[in-house]
PDB file of N, CA, C and O in Angstrom, chain B, residues numbered from 101:
ATOM      1  N   MET B 101     -98.977 -66.523 -46.799  1.00  0.00           N
ATOM      2  CA  MET B 101     -98.094 -66.469 -47.950  1.00  0.00           C
ATOM      3  C   MET B 101     -98.566 -67.425 -49.032  1.00  0.00           C
ATOM      4  O   MET B 101     -98.555 -67.097 -50.218  1.00  0.00           O
ATOM      5  N   LEU B 102     -98.973 -68.589 -48.615  1.00  0.00           N
ATOM      6  CA  LEU B 102     -99.444 -69.569 -49.596  1.00  0.00           C
ATOM      7  C   LEU B 102    -100.724 -69.088 -50.276  1.00  0.00           C
ATOM      8  O   LEU B 102    -100.979 -69.400 -51.439  1.00  0.00           O
ATOM      9  N   GLY B 103    -101.520 -68.327 -49.532  1.00  0.00           N
ATOM     10  CA  GLY B 103    -102.764 -67.799 -50.096  1.00  0.00           C
ATOM     11  C   GLY B 103    -102.517 -66.860 -51.264  1.00  0.00           C
ATOM     12  O   GLY B 103    -103.259 -66.884 -52.246  1.00  0.00           O
ATOM     13  N   ASN B 104    -101.475 -66.029 -51.169  1.00  0.00           N
ATOM     14  CA  ASN B 104    -101.151 -65.122 -52.273  1.00  0.00           C
ATOM     15  C   ASN B 104    -100.764 -65.900 -53.527  1.00  0.00           C
ATOM     16  O   ASN B 104    -101.112 -65.503 -54.639  1.00  0.00           O
ATOM     17  N   ILE B 105    -100.066 -66.978 -53.356  1.00  0.00           N
ATOM     18  CA  ILE B 105     -99.652 -67.781 -54.509  1.00  0.00           C
ATOM     19  C   ILE B 105    -100.855 -68.482 -55.132  1.00  0.00           C
ATOM     20  O   ILE B 105    -101.067 -68.414 -56.343  1.00  0.00           O
ATOM     21  N   ILE B 106    -101.634 -69.150 -54.300  1.00  0.00           N
ATOM     22  CA  ILE B 106    -102.785 -69.918 -54.792  1.00  0.00           C
ATOM     23  C   ILE B 106    -103.835 -69.010 -55.422  1.00  0.00           C
ATOM     24  O   ILE B 106    -104.445 -69.368 -56.430  1.00  0.00           O
ATOM     25  N   LEU B 107    -104.046 -67.844 -54.836  1.00  0.00           N
ATOM     26  CA  LEU B 107    -105.063 -66.931 -55.333  1.00  0.00           C
ATOM     27  C   LEU B 107    -104.762 -66.432 -56.741  1.00  0.00           C
ATOM     28  O   LEU B 107    -105.690 -66.134 -57.494  1.00  0.00           O
ATOM     29  N   PHE B 108    -103.490 -66.334 -57.113  1.00  0.00           N
ATOM     30  CA  PHE B 108    -103.130 -65.764 -58.410  1.00  0.00           C
ATOM     31  C   PHE B 108    -102.758 -66.803 -59.461  1.00  0.00           C
ATOM     32  O   PHE B 108    -102.381 -66.434 -60.573  1.00  0.00           O
ATOM     33  N   ILE B 109    -102.853 -68.079 -59.143  1.00  0.00           N
ATOM     34  CA  ILE B 109    -102.597 -69.126 -60.141  1.00  0.00           C
ATOM     35  C   ILE B 109    -103.573 -69.037 -61.318  1.00  0.00           C
ATOM     36  O   ILE B 109    -103.141 -69.210 -62.457  1.00  0.00           O
ATOM     37  N   PRO B 110    -104.869 -68.775 -61.102  1.00  0.00           N
ATOM     38  CA  PRO B 110    -105.778 -68.694 -62.266  1.00  0.00           C
ATOM     39  C   PRO B 110    -105.431 -67.597 -63.270  1.00  0.00           C
ATOM     40  O   PRO B 110    -105.829 -67.686 -64.431  1.00  0.00           O
ATOM     41  N   TYR B 111    -104.708 -66.579 -62.855  1.00  0.00           N
ATOM     42  CA  TYR B 111    -104.328 -65.524 -63.803  1.00  0.00           C
ATOM     43  C   TYR B 111    -103.338 -66.035 -64.847  1.00  0.00           C
ATOM     44  O   TYR B 111    -103.171 -65.401 -65.889  1.00  0.00           O
ATOM     45  N   GLY B 112    -102.691 -67.144 -64.596  1.00  0.00           N
ATOM     46  CA  GLY B 112    -101.817 -67.748 -65.589  1.00  0.00           C
ATOM     47  C   GLY B 112    -102.582 -68.330 -66.765  1.00  0.00           C
ATOM     48  O   GLY B 112    -101.998 -68.612 -67.812  1.00  0.00           O
ATOM     49  N   PHE B 113    -103.887 -68.509 -66.597  1.00  0.00           N
ATOM     50  CA  PHE B 113    -104.735 -69.072 -67.642  1.00  0.00           C
ATOM     51  C   PHE B 113    -105.385 -68.004 -68.508  1.00  0.00           C
ATOM     52  O   PHE B 113    -106.295 -68.323 -69.272  1.00  0.00           O
ATOM     53  N   LEU B 114    -104.959 -66.762 -68.421  1.00  0.00           N
ATOM     54  CA  LEU B 114    -105.550 -65.684 -69.219  1.00  0.00           C
ATOM     55  C   LEU B 114    -105.332 -65.865 -70.715  1.00  0.00           C
ATOM     56  O   LEU B 114    -106.014 -65.229 -71.520  1.00  0.00           O
ATOM     57  N   GLY B 115    -104.395 -66.720 -71.096  1.00  0.00           N
ATOM     58  CA  GLY B 115    -104.166 -67.003 -72.512  1.00  0.00           C
ATOM     59  C   GLY B 115    -105.359 -67.657 -73.180  1.00  0.00           C
ATOM     60  O   GLY B 115    -105.480 -67.621 -74.404  1.00  0.00           O
ATOM     61  N   ILE B 116    -106.245 -68.258 -72.388  1.00  0.00           N
ATOM     62  CA  ILE B 116    -107.461 -68.856 -72.937  1.00  0.00           C
ATOM     63  C   ILE B 116    -108.389 -67.758 -73.450  1.00  0.00           C
ATOM     64  O   ILE B 116    -108.962 -67.874 -74.533  1.00  0.00           O
ATOM     65  N   LEU B 117    -108.530 -66.699 -72.665  1.00  0.00           N
ATOM     66  CA  LEU B 117    -109.435 -65.605 -73.033  1.00  0.00           C
ATOM     67  C   LEU B 117    -108.795 -64.599 -73.976  1.00  0.00           C
ATOM     68  O   LEU B 117    -109.450 -64.084 -74.882  1.00  0.00           O
ATOM     69  N   TYR B 118    -107.521 -64.323 -73.763  1.00  0.00           N
ATOM     70  CA  TYR B 118    -106.807 -63.310 -74.543  1.00  0.00           C
ATOM     71  C   TYR B 118    -105.590 -63.962 -75.202  1.00  0.00           C
ATOM     72  O   TYR B 118    -104.572 -64.166 -74.541  1.00  0.00           O
ATOM     73  N   PRO B 119    -105.676 -64.288 -76.473  1.00  0.00           N
ATOM     74  CA  PRO B 119    -104.579 -64.993 -77.142  1.00  0.00           C
ATOM     75  C   PRO B 119    -103.240 -64.250 -77.103  1.00  0.00           C
ATOM     76  O   PRO B 119    -102.187 -64.880 -77.201  1.00  0.00           O
ATOM     77  N   LYS B 120    -103.264 -62.926 -76.963  1.00  0.00           N
ATOM     78  CA  LYS B 120    -102.007 -62.188 -76.887  1.00  0.00           C
ATOM     79  C   LYS B 120    -101.211 -62.581 -75.644  1.00  0.00           C
ATOM     80  O   LYS B 120     -99.984 -62.483 -75.630  1.00  0.00           O
ATOM     81  N   PHE B 121    -101.910 -63.022 -74.608  1.00  0.00           N
ATOM     82  CA  PHE B 121    -101.244 -63.407 -73.368  1.00  0.00           C
ATOM     83  C   PHE B 121    -100.695 -64.832 -73.419  1.00  0.00           C
ATOM     84  O   PHE B 121    -100.251 -65.356 -72.398  1.00  0.00           O
ATOM     85  N   ASN B 122    -100.721 -65.466 -74.598  1.00  0.00           N
ATOM     86  CA  ASN B 122    -100.062 -66.756 -74.733  1.00  0.00           C
ATOM     87  C   ASN B 122     -98.550 -66.599 -74.642  1.00  0.00           C
ATOM     88  O   ASN B 122     -97.837 -67.561 -74.355  1.00  0.00           O
ATOM     89  N   GLN B 123     -98.065 -65.393 -74.885  1.00  0.00           N
ATOM     90  CA  GLN B 123     -96.645 -65.109 -74.706  1.00  0.00           C
ATOM     91  C   GLN B 123     -96.449 -64.620 -73.276  1.00  0.00           C
ATOM     92  O   GLN B 123     -97.114 -63.686 -72.828  1.00  0.00           O
ATOM     93  N   PHE B 124     -95.546 -65.252 -72.586  1.00  0.00           N
ATOM     94  CA  PHE B 124     -95.354 -64.978 -71.163  1.00  0.00           C
ATOM     95  C   PHE B 124     -94.904 -63.553 -70.899  1.00  0.00           C
ATOM     96  O   PHE B 124     -95.245 -62.985 -69.862  1.00  0.00           O
ATOM     97  N   LYS B 125     -94.146 -62.963 -71.812  1.00  0.00           N
ATOM     98  CA  LYS B 125     -93.628 -61.618 -71.569  1.00  0.00           C
ATOM     99  C   LYS B 125     -94.749 -60.592 -71.482  1.00  0.00           C
ATOM    100  O   LYS B 125     -94.684 -59.682 -70.656  1.00  0.00           O
ATOM    101  N   TRP B 126     -95.787 -60.721 -72.326  1.00  0.00           N
ATOM    102  CA  TRP B 126     -96.904 -59.772 -72.283  1.00  0.00           C
ATOM    103  C   TRP B 126     -97.742 -59.969 -71.035  1.00  0.00           C
ATOM    104  O   TRP B 126     -98.149 -59.005 -70.387  1.00  0.00           O
ATOM    105  N   LEU B 127     -97.992 -61.213 -70.709  1.00  0.00           N
ATOM    106  CA  LEU B 127     -98.762 -61.514 -69.510  1.00  0.00           C
ATOM    107  C   LEU B 127     -98.060 -60.996 -68.270  1.00  0.00           C
ATOM    108  O   LEU B 127     -98.688 -60.385 -67.405  1.00  0.00           O
ATOM    109  N   LEU B 128     -96.769 -61.237 -68.180  1.00  0.00           N
ATOM    110  CA  LEU B 128     -95.995 -60.793 -67.027  1.00  0.00           C
ATOM    111  C   LEU B 128     -95.933 -59.269 -66.956  1.00  0.00           C
ATOM    112  O   LEU B 128     -96.049 -58.699 -65.871  1.00  0.00           O
ATOM    113  N   LEU B 129     -95.753 -58.615 -68.079  1.00  0.00           N
ATOM    114  CA  LEU B 129     -95.674 -57.155 -68.103  1.00  0.00           C
ATOM    115  C   LEU B 129     -96.976 -56.509 -67.624  1.00  0.00           C
ATOM    116  O   LEU B 129     -96.951 -55.637 -66.756  1.00  0.00           O
ATOM    117  N   VAL B 130     -98.100 -56.928 -68.179  1.00  0.00           N
ATOM    118  CA  VAL B 130     -99.388 -56.363 -67.797  1.00  0.00           C
ATOM    119  C   VAL B 130     -99.699 -56.675 -66.335  1.00  0.00           C
ATOM    120  O   VAL B 130    -100.161 -55.804 -65.599  1.00  0.00           O
ATOM    121  N   PHE B 131     -99.451 -57.898 -65.920  1.00  0.00           N
ATOM    122  CA  PHE B 131     -99.723 -58.300 -64.545  1.00  0.00           C
ATOM    123  C   PHE B 131     -98.839 -57.538 -63.567  1.00  0.00           C
ATOM    124  O   PHE B 131     -99.321 -57.069 -62.536  1.00  0.00           O
ATOM    125  N   PHE B 132     -97.562 -57.410 -63.875  1.00  0.00           N
ATOM    126  CA  PHE B 132     -96.626 -56.742 -62.977  1.00  0.00           C
ATOM    127  C   PHE B 132     -96.983 -55.269 -62.810  1.00  0.00           C
ATOM    128  O   PHE B 132     -96.919 -54.740 -61.701  1.00  0.00           O
ATOM    129  N   ILE B 133     -97.354 -54.609 -63.889  1.00  0.00           N
ATOM    130  CA  ILE B 133     -97.761 -53.203 -63.807  1.00  0.00           C
ATOM    131  C   ILE B 133     -99.045 -53.073 -62.979  1.00  0.00           C
ATOM    132  O   ILE B 133     -99.155 -52.174 -62.145  1.00  0.00           O
ATOM    133  N   THR B 134    -100.005 -53.960 -63.203  1.00  0.00           N
ATOM    134  CA  THR B 134    -101.262 -53.913 -62.459  1.00  0.00           C
ATOM    135  C   THR B 134    -101.046 -54.144 -60.969  1.00  0.00           C
ATOM    136  O   THR B 134    -101.596 -53.411 -60.147  1.00  0.00           O
ATOM    137  N   ILE B 135    -100.268 -55.132 -60.615  1.00  0.00           N
ATOM    138  CA  ILE B 135     -99.999 -55.429 -59.199  1.00  0.00           C
ATOM    139  C   ILE B 135     -99.267 -54.266 -58.545  1.00  0.00           C
ATOM    140  O   ILE B 135     -99.550 -53.929 -57.395  1.00  0.00           O
ATOM    141  N   ASN B 136     -98.334 -53.651 -59.255  1.00  0.00           N
ATOM    142  CA  ASN B 136     -97.622 -52.509 -58.666  1.00  0.00           C
ATOM    143  C   ASN B 136     -98.544 -51.309 -58.466  1.00  0.00           C
ATOM    144  O   ASN B 136     -98.397 -50.581 -57.484  1.00  0.00           O
ATOM    145  N   ILE B 137     -99.483 -51.093 -59.369  1.00  0.00           N
ATOM    146  CA  ILE B 137    -100.461 -50.014 -59.189  1.00  0.00           C
ATOM    147  C   ILE B 137    -101.326 -50.288 -57.953  1.00  0.00           C
ATOM    148  O   ILE B 137    -101.592 -49.380 -57.166  1.00  0.00           O
ATOM    149  N   ILE B 138    -101.754 -51.518 -57.790  1.00  0.00           N
ATOM    150  CA  ILE B 138    -102.561 -51.884 -56.630  1.00  0.00           C
ATOM    151  C   ILE B 138    -101.772 -51.688 -55.339  1.00  0.00           C
ATOM    152  O   ILE B 138    -102.283 -51.112 -54.378  1.00  0.00           O
ATOM    153  N   GLU B 139    -100.531 -52.165 -55.313  1.00  0.00           N
ATOM    154  CA  GLU B 139     -99.711 -52.020 -54.106  1.00  0.00           C
ATOM    155  C   GLU B 139     -99.405 -50.554 -53.809  1.00  0.00           C
ATOM    156  O   GLU B 139     -99.407 -50.144 -52.648  1.00  0.00           O
ATOM    157  N   PHE B 140     -99.144 -49.767 -54.840  1.00  0.00           N
ATOM    158  CA  PHE B 140     -98.884 -48.351 -54.621  1.00  0.00           C
ATOM    159  C   PHE B 140    -100.120 -47.637 -54.087  1.00  0.00           C
ATOM    160  O   PHE B 140    -100.020 -46.779 -53.211  1.00  0.00           O
ATOM    161  N   SER B 141    -101.293 -47.999 -54.623  1.00  0.00           N
ATOM    162  CA  SER B 141    -102.519 -47.361 -54.136  1.00  0.00           C
ATOM    163  C   SER B 141    -102.810 -47.764 -52.688  1.00  0.00           C
ATOM    164  O   SER B 141    -103.354 -46.963 -51.929  1.00  0.00           O
ATOM    165  N   GLN B 142    -102.461 -48.978 -52.297  1.00  0.00           N
ATOM    166  CA  GLN B 142    -102.605 -49.379 -50.893  1.00  0.00           C
ATOM    167  C   GLN B 142    -101.699 -48.529 -50.007  1.00  0.00           C
ATOM    168  O   GLN B 142    -102.097 -48.127 -48.914  1.00  0.00           O
ATOM    169  N   TYR B 143    -100.520 -48.262 -50.463  1.00  0.00           N
ATOM    170  CA  TYR B 143     -99.588 -47.430 -49.695  1.00  0.00           C
ATOM    171  C   TYR B 143    -100.053 -45.980 -49.651  1.00  0.00           C
ATOM    172  O   TYR B 143    -100.031 -45.351 -48.593  1.00  0.00           O
ATOM    173  N   TYR B 144    -100.471 -45.453 -50.790  1.00  0.00           N
ATOM    174  CA  TYR B 144    -100.835 -44.049 -50.899  1.00  0.00           C
ATOM    175  C   TYR B 144    -102.105 -43.721 -50.101  1.00  0.00           C
ATOM    176  O   TYR B 144    -102.166 -42.714 -49.397  1.00  0.00           O
ATOM    177  N   PHE B 145    -103.114 -44.591 -50.227  1.00  0.00           N
ATOM    178  CA  PHE B 145    -104.381 -44.340 -49.546  1.00  0.00           C
ATOM    179  C   PHE B 145    -104.447 -44.956 -48.151  1.00  0.00           C
ATOM    180  O   PHE B 145    -105.466 -44.863 -47.468  1.00  0.00           O
ATOM    181  N   LYS B 146    -103.356 -45.581 -47.742  1.00  0.00           N
ATOM    182  CA  LYS B 146    -103.249 -46.205 -46.422  1.00  0.00           C
ATOM    183  C   LYS B 146    -104.378 -47.206 -46.161  1.00  0.00           C
ATOM    184  O   LYS B 146    -104.983 -47.222 -45.089  1.00  0.00           O
ATOM    185  N   ARG B 147    -104.638 -48.025 -47.154  1.00  0.00           N
ATOM    186  CA  ARG B 147    -105.611 -49.116 -47.067  1.00  0.00           C
ATOM    187  C   ARG B 147    -104.853 -50.424 -47.185  1.00  0.00           C
ATOM    188  O   ARG B 147    -104.254 -50.690 -48.227  1.00  0.00           O
ATOM    189  N   GLY B 148    -104.862 -51.231 -46.167  1.00  0.00           N
ATOM    190  CA  GLY B 148    -104.140 -52.485 -46.209  1.00  0.00           C
ATOM    191  C   GLY B 148    -102.646 -52.233 -46.059  1.00  0.00           C
ATOM    192  O   GLY B 148    -102.225 -51.156 -45.636  1.00  0.00           O
ATOM    193  N   PHE B 149    -101.864 -53.224 -46.405  1.00  0.00           N
ATOM    194  CA  PHE B 149    -100.415 -53.144 -46.281  1.00  0.00           C
ATOM    195  C   PHE B 149     -99.766 -53.288 -47.649  1.00  0.00           C
ATOM    196  O   PHE B 149    -100.028 -54.250 -48.371  1.00  0.00           O
ATOM    197  N   ALA B 150     -98.935 -52.346 -47.994  1.00  0.00           N
ATOM    198  CA  ALA B 150     -98.166 -52.439 -49.233  1.00  0.00           C
ATOM    199  C   ALA B 150     -96.862 -53.142 -48.908  1.00  0.00           C
ATOM    200  O   ALA B 150     -96.098 -52.685 -48.058  1.00  0.00           O
ATOM    201  N   ASP B 151     -96.612 -54.242 -49.577  1.00  0.00           N
ATOM    202  CA  ASP B 151     -95.441 -55.048 -49.251  1.00  0.00           C
ATOM    203  C   ASP B 151     -94.871 -55.652 -50.534  1.00  0.00           C
ATOM    204  O   ASP B 151     -95.617 -56.117 -51.396  1.00  0.00           O
ATOM    205  N   ILE B 152     -93.570 -55.639 -50.648  1.00  0.00           N
ATOM    206  CA  ILE B 152     -92.917 -56.216 -51.830  1.00  0.00           C
ATOM    207  C   ILE B 152     -93.127 -57.726 -51.886  1.00  0.00           C
ATOM    208  O   ILE B 152     -93.100 -58.320 -52.964  1.00  0.00           O
ATOM    209  N   ASP B 153     -93.335 -58.347 -50.726  1.00  0.00           N
ATOM    210  CA  ASP B 153     -93.604 -59.788 -50.713  1.00  0.00           C
ATOM    211  C   ASP B 153     -94.882 -60.117 -51.486  1.00  0.00           C
ATOM    212  O   ASP B 153     -94.961 -61.154 -52.144  1.00  0.00           O
ATOM    213  N   ASP B 154     -95.873 -59.242 -51.409  1.00  0.00           N
ATOM    214  CA  ASP B 154     -97.105 -59.471 -52.161  1.00  0.00           C
ATOM    215  C   ASP B 154     -96.836 -59.472 -53.661  1.00  0.00           C
ATOM    216  O   ASP B 154     -97.365 -60.314 -54.386  1.00  0.00           O
ATOM    217  N   VAL B 155     -96.028 -58.550 -54.122  1.00  0.00           N
ATOM    218  CA  VAL B 155     -95.704 -58.488 -55.554  1.00  0.00           C
ATOM    219  C   VAL B 155     -94.970 -59.760 -55.977  1.00  0.00           C
ATOM    220  O   VAL B 155     -95.278 -60.338 -57.019  1.00  0.00           O
ATOM    221  N   ILE B 156     -94.013 -60.189 -55.181  1.00  0.00           N
ATOM    222  CA  ILE B 156     -93.229 -61.384 -55.514  1.00  0.00           C
ATOM    223  C   ILE B 156     -94.094 -62.634 -55.493  1.00  0.00           C
ATOM    224  O   ILE B 156     -94.039 -63.443 -56.419  1.00  0.00           O
ATOM    225  N   LEU B 157     -94.898 -62.800 -54.437  1.00  0.00           N
ATOM    226  CA  LEU B 157     -95.721 -64.006 -54.317  1.00  0.00           C
ATOM    227  C   LEU B 157     -96.846 -64.033 -55.354  1.00  0.00           C
ATOM    228  O   LEU B 157     -97.172 -65.097 -55.881  1.00  0.00           O
ATOM    229  N   ASN B 158     -97.435 -62.888 -55.648  1.00  0.00           N
ATOM    230  CA  ASN B 158     -98.471 -62.843 -56.686  1.00  0.00           C
ATOM    231  C   ASN B 158     -97.894 -63.179 -58.050  1.00  0.00           C
ATOM    232  O   ASN B 158     -98.528 -63.880 -58.839  1.00  0.00           O
ATOM    233  N   THR B 159     -96.707 -62.688 -58.330  1.00  0.00           N
ATOM    234  CA  THR B 159     -96.050 -62.997 -59.596  1.00  0.00           C
ATOM    235  C   THR B 159     -95.663 -64.469 -59.664  1.00  0.00           C
ATOM    236  O   THR B 159     -95.741 -65.083 -60.728  1.00  0.00           O
ATOM    237  N   LEU B 160     -95.250 -65.034 -58.541  1.00  0.00           N
ATOM    238  CA  LEU B 160     -94.946 -66.464 -58.491  1.00  0.00           C
ATOM    239  C   LEU B 160     -96.203 -67.283 -58.772  1.00  0.00           C
ATOM    240  O   LEU B 160     -96.145 -68.274 -59.499  1.00  0.00           O
ATOM    241  N   GLY B 161     -97.340 -66.876 -58.201  1.00  0.00           N
ATOM    242  CA  GLY B 161     -98.602 -67.566 -58.480  1.00  0.00           C
ATOM    243  C   GLY B 161     -98.971 -67.501 -59.946  1.00  0.00           C
ATOM    244  O   GLY B 161     -99.412 -68.495 -60.522  1.00  0.00           O
ATOM    245  N   LEU B 162     -98.795 -66.337 -60.558  1.00  0.00           N
ATOM    246  CA  LEU B 162     -99.050 -66.186 -61.994  1.00  0.00           C
ATOM    247  C   LEU B 162     -98.143 -67.115 -62.798  1.00  0.00           C
ATOM    248  O   LEU B 162     -98.599 -67.773 -63.733  1.00  0.00           O
ATOM    249  N   THR B 163     -96.882 -67.171 -62.441  1.00  0.00           N
ATOM    250  CA  THR B 163     -95.917 -68.001 -63.164  1.00  0.00           C
ATOM    251  C   THR B 163     -96.269 -69.481 -63.049  1.00  0.00           C
ATOM    252  O   THR B 163     -96.201 -70.214 -64.036  1.00  0.00           O
ATOM    253  N   ILE B 164     -96.643 -69.919 -61.858  1.00  0.00           N
ATOM    254  CA  ILE B 164     -97.048 -71.315 -61.672  1.00  0.00           C
ATOM    255  C   ILE B 164     -98.288 -71.625 -62.513  1.00  0.00           C
ATOM    256  O   ILE B 164     -98.363 -72.669 -63.160  1.00  0.00           O
ATOM    257  N   GLY B 165     -99.254 -70.708 -62.498  1.00  0.00           N
ATOM    258  CA  GLY B 165    -100.464 -70.892 -63.308  1.00  0.00           C
ATOM    259  C   GLY B 165    -100.153 -70.951 -64.787  1.00  0.00           C
ATOM    260  O   GLY B 165    -100.747 -71.745 -65.517  1.00  0.00           O
ATOM    261  N   TYR B 166     -99.218 -70.108 -65.245  1.00  0.00           N
ATOM    262  CA  TYR B 166     -98.844 -70.112 -66.660  1.00  0.00           C
ATOM    263  C   TYR B 166     -98.157 -71.430 -67.042  1.00  0.00           C
ATOM    264  O   TYR B 166     -98.406 -71.975 -68.117  1.00  0.00           O
ATOM    265  N   ILE B 167     -97.307 -71.928 -66.168  1.00  0.00           N
ATOM    266  CA  ILE B 167     -96.633 -73.210 -66.439  1.00  0.00           C
ATOM    267  C   ILE B 167     -97.645 -74.342 -66.507  1.00  0.00           C
ATOM    268  O   ILE B 167     -97.564 -75.192 -67.394  1.00  0.00           O
ATOM    269  N   ILE B 168     -98.594 -74.364 -65.582  1.00  0.00           N
ATOM    270  CA  ILE B 168     -99.647 -75.386 -65.611  1.00  0.00           C
ATOM    271  C   ILE B 168    -100.463 -75.262 -66.894  1.00  0.00           C
ATOM    272  O   ILE B 168    -100.773 -76.266 -67.536  1.00  0.00           O
ATOM    273  N   TYR B 169    -100.808 -74.036 -67.265  1.00  0.00           N
ATOM    274  CA  TYR B 169    -101.578 -73.792 -68.491  1.00  0.00           C
ATOM    275  C   TYR B 169    -100.839 -74.313 -69.715  1.00  0.00           C
ATOM    276  O   TYR B 169    -101.434 -74.995 -70.550  1.00  0.00           O
ATOM    277  N   LYS B 170     -99.554 -74.003 -69.835  1.00  0.00           N
ATOM    278  CA  LYS B 170     -98.782 -74.440 -71.007  1.00  0.00           C
ATOM    279  C   LYS B 170     -98.609 -75.957 -71.019  1.00  0.00           C
ATOM    280  O   LYS B 170     -98.696 -76.570 -72.083  1.00  0.00           O
ATOM    281  N   LYS B 171     -98.370 -76.567 -69.883  1.00  0.00           N
ATOM    282  CA  LYS B 171     -98.211 -78.031 -69.825  1.00  0.00           C
ATOM    283  C   LYS B 171     -99.528 -78.714 -70.168  1.00  0.00           C
ATOM    284  O   LYS B 171     -99.531 -79.721 -70.877  1.00  0.00           O
ATOM    285  N   TRP B 172    -100.649 -78.186 -69.679  1.00  0.00           N
ATOM    286  CA  TRP B 172    -101.941 -78.794 -69.923  1.00  0.00           C
ATOM    287  C   TRP B 172    -102.298 -78.729 -71.401  1.00  0.00           C
ATOM    288  O   TRP B 172    -102.782 -79.710 -71.967  1.00  0.00           O
ATOM    289  N   PHE B 173    -102.066 -77.591 -72.026  1.00  0.00           N
ATOM    290  CA  PHE B 173    -102.380 -77.472 -73.442  1.00  0.00           C
ATOM    291  C   PHE B 173    -101.395 -78.243 -74.312  1.00  0.00           C
ATOM    292  O   PHE B 173    -101.753 -78.684 -75.404  1.00  0.00           O
ATOM    293  N   PHE B 174    -100.161 -78.414 -73.847  1.00  0.00           N
ATOM    294  CA  PHE B 174     -99.191 -79.214 -74.595  1.00  0.00           C
ATOM    295  C   PHE B 174     -99.588 -80.676 -74.592  1.00  0.00           C
ATOM    296  O   PHE B 174     -99.528 -81.345 -75.624  1.00  0.00           O
ATOM    297  N   ILE B 175     -99.994 -81.172 -73.436  1.00  0.00           N
ATOM    298  CA  ILE B 175    -100.431 -82.580 -73.328  1.00  0.00           C
ATOM    299  C   ILE B 175    -101.727 -82.786 -74.082  1.00  0.00           C
ATOM    300  O   ILE B 175    -101.895 -83.797 -74.763  1.00  0.00           O
ATOM    301  N   LYS B 176    -102.650 -81.838 -73.969  1.00  0.00           N
ATOM    302  CA  LYS B 176    -103.941 -81.964 -74.619  1.00  0.00           C
ATOM    303  C   LYS B 176    -103.821 -81.912 -76.133  1.00  0.00           C
ATOM    304  O   LYS B 176    -104.649 -82.489 -76.839  1.00  0.00           O
ATOM    305  N   GLY B 177    -102.789 -81.221 -76.648  1.00  0.00           N
ATOM    306  CA  GLY B 177    -102.607 -81.111 -78.083  1.00  0.00           C
ATOM    307  C   GLY B 177    -102.083 -82.375 -78.738  1.00  0.00           C
ATOM    308  O   GLY B 177    -102.162 -82.502 -79.959  1.00  0.00           O
ATOM    309  N   LYS B 178    -101.552 -83.311 -77.968  1.00  0.00           N
ATOM    310  CA  LYS B 178    -100.986 -84.532 -78.550  1.00  0.00           C
ATOM    311  C   LYS B 178    -102.030 -85.516 -78.903  1.00  0.00           C
ATOM    312  O   LYS B 178    -101.717 -86.596 -79.403  1.00  0.00           O
TER     313      LYS B 178
END
């Protein structure tokens, strides 16, 4: 479970590469749709396990990464 969170923390830093993702709503929307497509394809093609816990934990990792990203740039800007 911890691996799912840690693995997706770097996705919170996508605002560095794509300025549109500096707004959390866009980042969350694109990420949530992508993760759901991946989980659905795992279920449909019977590869791996499709689980709602993966969606929740991956989104939590993204959120933690985004918070770290915003705090780091806020401190660095001072």
